[in-house]
N, C-alpha and C positions, 0 to 999 in steps of 0.2 A: 517556624510563621500562625498564624494563625489566617483563612480566610474569610468577611466578615460573607454572609447567604443573603441573598430572597429565593423563594420558587412562588412563581406565576406559574396561575393551572383555572381554568371557567368548570376544571371535573373536578368534584371533593374527596374521591377517590387516586384521584393521581398527583393529585398540590399531598395527601397527607401521608400516600407514601414518602414523593421524594424530601418528605417535609421529618419522614419517619428513620432516613437514609445518611441523612445531613446531621442531624443529631448525633446518630450514632459515626457518627466519619472524625476522627477525634479534632484537625486538621480546618473542618469548615464550623462555622456557630451561627447559626438561626437568627438573624437579628427580624426578619418579615418573614409575614405567606401574608398571599390576595388574587383573589380570585380573577381579579381580569388585569387589564396591562395599564388601565385609564389608573386605577388603585394604585400602584406599582410606580407608575410616573408619581403622580403627589408624594406618596412615601420617599420614595427617590429623593426629592425636594430635602429631606430631615434628618438624611444620613452619609455617610459613609460607604458603599456598597462594594464589595473588590469582585464579587463572581453574584450571578443570574443564572434558575436555575427554571428556564423562559418557553411557555409552554406557545404551536404559531399560530395553532386555529380557532382563536377566541369574539365573540364580538365587537365591536365597536372601534376597538385596538387589536393588529393581531399584533403579535411572536416577529415579524417582523418590520412589522410601522416603526411601533418601541425600539430595535436595534437600532432603526435610521436616526431615529428621534436623539437616539444614546449615545450617536455616533461622534453628532457633532461636537463634541463634551471634548474631543482628543486624546491625547494620554489619561486625560482622570476620568474616562470612560468606566466602567464596571466591564466584567468580562462576563459572556456568553457562551451558555452552551445550552444550546432548542433539544428540548422533549416532545415526543408529535409521531403522528402515529403514521402521518404519511409523509415519504421516502422522496415526493419531489419534488421537496427544500428546500432538499441538501446543498446548491448549486445558491442561494436564494441566501443563504447562511454562512457558509465560505464567502462570500457576498459582505456582505456586513460586518466580518471581522468573527463570526464564532468560532471560539477556542474549537467545541465539539458539536457532535450532533446524534442523539439517543430515540431512538425510534423504538416508540411502547410496542410489546412491554421489552422493559428491563428490567434486572434480575441486581441483586448491587455488586454480586463482578462487571457490569456494566460500567453500573453509575460510578465504584469507584476509580476502575482503570481513567474514564473522565476530568475527574476531580483531582486524582494525581496529574493529572498532562496539565492541570492550572495549575496545581500547586507550583512546580517545578515551571512552570509558563512565568508567575510570580516569584518566584528565587530567580532566575534568570535574571526578569528585569531586574531582581537589587542588585543582586552583583554587577550590572553593565549600567547603574546608573552612575548618567555626565555628571557630576561637576555642579557641569555653563548651566550660566539663567533658563530656567523652563525656556521662557522667550525665543532659549536661541539655541537651545536642545534638537535636536535628529530626531521623529517622531523613534518609537519607540519599536516600531515594526521592520527597521528599514537603519536601525541605530547602527555606526561604527563609532564600532573602542581599538584603540591600537591595530596591532593589525588582522583584524574579524570582525565583517560581518553580521548584523542578529537579522535575519530576517523569516516574515510571515513564509512559511510554508503548509502546505495542508494540517494549520489549524494550529499551527505550536512552528513556536520562536525556534529557528535552528542561527549553530552560528558556524560561517564562512572563512574561515579562510581566504583571506586576501591573496595573498599567495595557488592558491590553484583556481581560483578564478582564472578558464579564457579566456570567452569573452563572453556576452552579454549580449540577447536579442529581445528586443523590444516586438511584443504581440497584441496592439488596441488596448487594451487595458490591465495585459499580463507581463511580464520576461520571462522568459527560460534563462535556465544560466549557467555555462555550460565550463567542469570541472576537471580540474586535471584527473588524470585517473578512470575517470568514473564513465563510460558511455553515456547515461538516460542524464536528462538535465534536469534541474530543480525547476519546477512553475511556482508562478508568484503574483499574485494581485495586485500588483504595482507600476505605477509609470517608467521607461527607460529615463525622462528628464530627470522621475524626481532622484536615480539612482544616479545619475550622471552629475545631479550637485551635492551628491554626500561623497563620491569614492573619492580620494586621491587625485586628484588632476595629474601628478610626478607618476603615475605609477596609470594612472588606468586615460584611456581619448577615447570620440564617441566623435562615431569615421562615416559613419553611414544613418537619418533617421531611427532608420532601426537592429543597429548597430554600437556599441560599447567594446573596448579591447583593450586587454589585459601588454600593454606595450611592450616589458619582456618576455612573454609565450611570440609576441611576433617572428616567426620563421625568415619571411623574407617578403621583398617587399616593391614597390614600382611603386612609378609616379600616380597612379588609379587605384591599387590594389591591396593588398596585404592577408599576403599565406598568415593560420593557423594551426598546424599539422595541418590535415590533410582539405583544412574550408580554406574554400576562396571569401573574401571580402573584400568589396566594390568598394569605392573611397565617394562619398558623396559629394556633389556639389557646393555645397553648404559648407562642410566641411575639410575642401581643398586647403586652402589659406594655412588652415591651425596643422595638416598634414604634412603641406610643408616645408613647414619648419625643422616639425621630429624628426622628416627624409633629412635636410641638410645637413643631421647628426650622424649620417652612417655616412655617408660618399664626402 
């Protein structure tokens, strides 16, 4: 697989270095180099780009702002690896769905690590392509494919087996996925509502505004609560009717 790439940086030396790194990487093809985000935005109208190596601190339109503009393209947007001298933008980079974040000065080994992550991401998406029409296909960040959920976790697309999910907790703009056999939850920048719409209703149920549970992982239930392992989860008022239908199958 070959990824079409562009580099965007207002510093000539930094731009030249990134372009040189791209050109010496076999699976990357340099299709454009731009000294401003505005120039890049114009250039992107005339070509298909898979990956952008993007500086953040630039005049007129910075890298974060360009990423937000491109985000409106949905599944067809190019992926971004930020290249910057300022580590305070790491969280912003995650929020705009960046694949990685290279802190200047970086060497070729660090560049190649980020590029390989982009390649792995692209290959995983290719393998998980859904034949359904694009208008009804699930966004690639949380696509359901057979018995797996593909979810964006810390700058990479991770495949999560549905059978391993115990429950999912919603935290404003994030969700925490608790898995069987692991103590540390996975954190992903998506909404609980979005996951609720994608997960199979026969296997998962939303029982609270902050919780989705795996039905076959429930150890015990009462009319107003359930237990999964050592965790007790209260059933919210607006979910009691649906939960009552499920509860009737237990008695």
